[in-house]
C-alpha positions in Angstrom: 53.5 -71.2 11.5 51.6 -68.9 9.2 48.9 -71.6 8.6 48.4 -71.9 12.4 47.9 -68.1 12.7 45.4 -68.1 9.9 43.2 -71.0 11.1 43.4 -70.4 14.8 40.9 -67.4 14.8 38.5 -69.4 12.6 38.7 -72.4 14.8 38.2 -70.3 17.9 35.2 -68.6 16.4 33.6 -71.9 15.4 34.3 -73.3 18.9 32.6 -70.3 20.5 29.7 -69.9 18.0 29.3 -73.3 16.5 25.7 -73.5 17.4 24.8 -70.2 16.0 26.7 -71.0 12.7 25.0 -74.3 12.5 21.5 -72.7 13.0 22.1 -70.1 10.3 23.3 -72.6 7.8 20.3 -74.8 8.5 17.9 -71.9 8.0 19.7 -70.9 4.8 19.5 -74.5 3.5 15.8 -74.6 4.3 15.1 -71.5 2.4 17.1 -72.7 -0.6 15.3 -76.1 -0.6 11.9 -74.3 -0.3 12.8 -72.2 -3.4 14.0 -75.2 -5.3 10.8 -77.1 -4.5 8.7 -74.1 -5.4 10.3 -73.8 -8.8 9.9 -77.6 -9.3 6.2 -77.3 -8.6 5.9 -74.4 -11.1 7.7 -76.4 -13.8 5.6 -79.4 -13.1 2.4 -77.3 -13.5 3.6 -76.0 -16.8 4.5 -79.5 -18.1 1.1 -80.8 -16.9 -0.7 -78.0 -18.9 1.4 -78.8 -22.0 0.8 -82.5 -21.6 -3.0 -82.1 -21.6 -2.9 -79.6 -24.4 -4.8 -76.8 -22.7 -2.1 -74.1 -22.9 -2.4 -72.1 -19.7 -3.8 -73.8 -16.5 -7.4 -73.1 -15.6 -8.2 -70.6 -12.8 -9.1 -73.5 -10.6 -5.8 -75.3 -11.1 -3.8 -72.0 -10.8 -5.4 -71.2 -7.4 -4.8 -74.7 -6.0 -1.3 -74.8 -7.3 -0.4 -71.6 -5.6 -1.8 -72.7 -2.3 0.1 -76.0 -2.5 3.3 -74.1 -3.4 2.9 -71.8 -0.4 2.0 -74.7 2.0 5.0 -76.7 1.0 7.4 -73.7 1.2 6.1 -72.7 4.6 6.3 -76.2 5.9 9.9 -76.6 4.7 11.0 -73.2 6.2 9.2 -73.9 9.5 10.9 -77.3 9.8 14.3 -75.8 9.1 13.8 -73.2 11.7 12.8 -75.9 14.2 15.9 -77.8 13.5 18.0 -74.7 13.8 16.5 -73.9 17.2 17.2 -77.4 18.4 20.9 -76.9 17.8 21.0 -74.9 21.0 21.3 -77.1 24.2 19.1 -74.7 26.3 16.4 -74.7 23.6 16.4 -78.5 23.7 15.8 -78.4 27.5 13.0 -75.9 27.1 11.5 -78.0 24.3 11.6 -81.1 26.5 9.8 -79.2 29.2 7.2 -77.9 26.7 6.5 -81.3 25.4 5.6 -82.3 28.9 2.9 -79.7 29.0 2.0 -79.8 25.3 -1.8 -79.6 26.0 -1.4 -76.3 27.8 1.0 -75.0 25.2 -1.4 -75.9 22.5 -4.2 -74.0 24.2 -2.0 -70.9 24.7 -0.7 -70.9 21.2 -4.1 -71.6 19.7 -5.7 -68.8 21.6 -2.9 -66.3 20.8 -2.8 -67.2 17.1 -6.6 -67.7 16.7 -7.1 -65.1 14.0 -4.0 -66.1 12.0 -5.0 -69.8 12.1 -8.6 -69.0 11.2 -7.4 -67.0 8.1 -5.1 -69.9 7.1 -7.8 -72.5 7.5 -10.2 -70.3 5.6 -7.5 -69.9 2.8 -7.3 -73.7 2.5 -11.1 -74.0 2.3 -11.3 -71.3 -0.3 -8.7 -73.1 -2.5 -10.5 -76.4 -2.1 -14.2 -75.2 -2.6 -13.2 -72.5 -5.1 -16.0 -70.0 -4.5 -13.5 -67.5 -6.0 -10.6 -68.2 -8.3 -7.6 -66.2 -9.5 -8.9 -64.0 -12.4 -12.5 -64.0 -11.3 -14.4 -60.7 -11.2 -16.0 -60.4 -7.8 -17.9 -57.8 -5.7 -17.1 -57.8 -2.0 -18.8 -55.3 0.3 -19.5 -52.9 -2.5 -16.1 -53.1 -4.1 -15.7 -54.7 -7.5 -12.4 -56.0 -8.9 -10.5 -58.9 -10.2 -9.0 -61.6 -7.9 -5.3 -61.2 -8.2 -4.0 -63.7 -5.6 -5.3 -66.1 -3.0 -2.7 -66.5 -0.3 -2.8 -68.5 3.0 -4.2 -65.8 5.1 -5.2 -63.0 2.7 -6.8 -62.6 -0.7 -5.8 -59.7 -3.0 -8.4 -58.0 -5.3 -7.3 -55.5 -7.9 -10.0 -52.8 -8.1 -11.0 -50.9 -11.3 -8.9 -47.8 -10.2 -5.8 -49.9 -9.6 -6.0 -50.1 -5.9 -5.6 -53.5 -4.1 -8.2 -54.7 -1.7 -6.6 -57.0 0.8 -9.2 -59.1 2.6 -8.6 -61.7 5.4 -9.6 -65.1 4.2 -11.9 -65.6 7.2 -13.9 -62.6 6.1 -14.3 -64.0 2.6 -15.3 -67.4 4.0 -18.1 -66.0 6.2 -19.3 -63.0 4.1 -21.5 -63.3 0.9 -19.5 -62.4 -2.2 -20.7 -61.9 -5.7 -18.7 -63.8 -8.3 -19.5 -62.5 -11.8 -17.4 -65.0 -13.7 -17.5 -68.3 -11.8 -19.7 -69.9 -14.4 -19.1 -67.8 -17.5 -15.7 -66.0 -18.0 -17.5 -63.2 -20.0 -18.6 -60.1 -18.3 -21.7 -58.0 -19.2 -20.9 -54.4 -20.0 -23.5 -51.7 -19.8 -23.4 -48.0 -20.9 -26.1 -45.4 -21.0 -27.2 -42.5 -23.2 -29.6 -39.8 -22.3 -32.1 -38.3 -24.8 -34.5 -35.3 -24.5 -38.1 -36.1 -23.6 -39.3 -35.3 -27.1 -36.6 -37.5 -28.9 -37.5 -40.3 -31.2 -36.9 -43.2 -28.8 -37.8 -45.9 -31.2 -35.3 -44.7 -33.8 -32.6 -44.3 -31.1 -33.1 -47.9 -30.1 -32.9 -49.1 -33.7 -29.6 -47.1 -34.2 -28.1 -48.6 -31.0 -29.2 -52.1 -31.9 -27.5 -51.9 -35.3 -24.2 -52.3 -33.5 -23.0 -56.0 -33.5 -23.8 -57.8 -30.3 -25.6 -54.9 -28.7 -28.9 -55.1 -26.8 -30.7 -51.7 -26.3 -33.6 -50.8 -24.2 -35.2 -47.9 -22.3 -33.8 -48.0 -18.8 -35.3 -44.9 -17.1 -37.6 -41.9 -17.7 -37.6 -38.8 -15.5 -38.0 -35.1 -15.8 -34.4 -34.7 -17.1 -34.9 -37.0 -20.1 -34.9 -40.7 -21.2 -32.0 -43.0 -20.4 -31.3 -45.7 -22.9 -29.2 -48.6 -21.9 -26.9 -50.7 -24.2 -25.4 -54.0 -23.1 -22.7 -56.2 -24.6 -20.2 -58.7 -23.4 -16.5 -58.5 -22.7 -14.4 -61.7 -23.2 -12.6 -61.3 -19.9 -12.9 -59.1 -16.8 -9.8 -57.2 -17.7 -11.3 -56.1 -21.0 -14.6 -54.7 -19.7 -13.3 -51.1 -19.2 -12.0 -50.8 -22.7 -15.1 -52.5 -24.1 -17.4 -50.0 -22.2 -15.4 -47.0 -23.4 -15.5 -48.2 -27.1 -19.2 -49.0 -26.9 -20.0 -45.6 -25.3 -18.1 -43.8 -28.1 -19.7 -45.7 -30.9 -23.2 -45.1 -29.5 -22.6 -41.4 -29.0 -21.3 -41.0 -32.6 -24.3 -42.9 -34.1 -26.9 -40.9 -32.1 -25.3 -37.6 -33.1 -25.1 -38.7 -36.8 -28.9 -39.3 -36.6 -29.5 -36.0 -34.9 -31.0 -37.7 -31.9 -28.6 -36.6 -29.1 -26.3 -33.7 -28.4 -25.3 -34.9 -25.0 -22.5 -37.2 -24.1 -23.4 -40.8 -23.1 -23.1 -41.3 -19.4 -21.3 -44.3 -18.1 -23.5 -46.8 -16.5 -22.7 -49.6 -14.1 -20.5 -52.1 -16.0 -21.7 -55.0 -13.9 -25.2 -56.2 -13.8 
């Protein structure tokens, strides 16, 4: 008698809300399967990089792998949601009616989701053609930063001051963008030092050029003084800020030791 009283409410609940419970369970299973498949793809990528002996995957491979992971996960979850909705009889009747007018439905949905679909298609094209890759240093509409992530609809760029620039993929696909590291992962770093008009420019250039890997030249002359430019290379985009600060400090110290400058070196544009 006790068992009957315990199971009767549960049986009654399942009888009244069986479709809802089935739908929730289906969606949960789809999410779990998507997570498992995503982890399997990540693990597969790591094994592949170890098998070819390259350590970390290249930016090209990382970008494409992330896109594949997100496409697969999205497809599994959408498929699970579709199955969950079909658990309801009235949804099945509506779906049958919609299939009869699928052409009209496709036009309506395509028009309503035009922007989202355009961003998603552009994201796939970006991952395939690789004009930008994760880790590249790019300049987009006057903003310079490192590509942090390329998603289905948006691309995230980490700017020098720590802000994230979120750009719709359609904008990236149709707008010119400067990629400073697409061919060479190194980044040129430039700093400036100002000298008085009567200073010994030749000696200052010699002093600056004595630093390893430094190229020095006269960049500008005006009534305020003479601007000297020193350039070097940072191994990665993430190192360019620290490299510029160290170079600026070394040049300032050397010029002061030679009695050529009493003014601090001014930061130049780190990207040329």
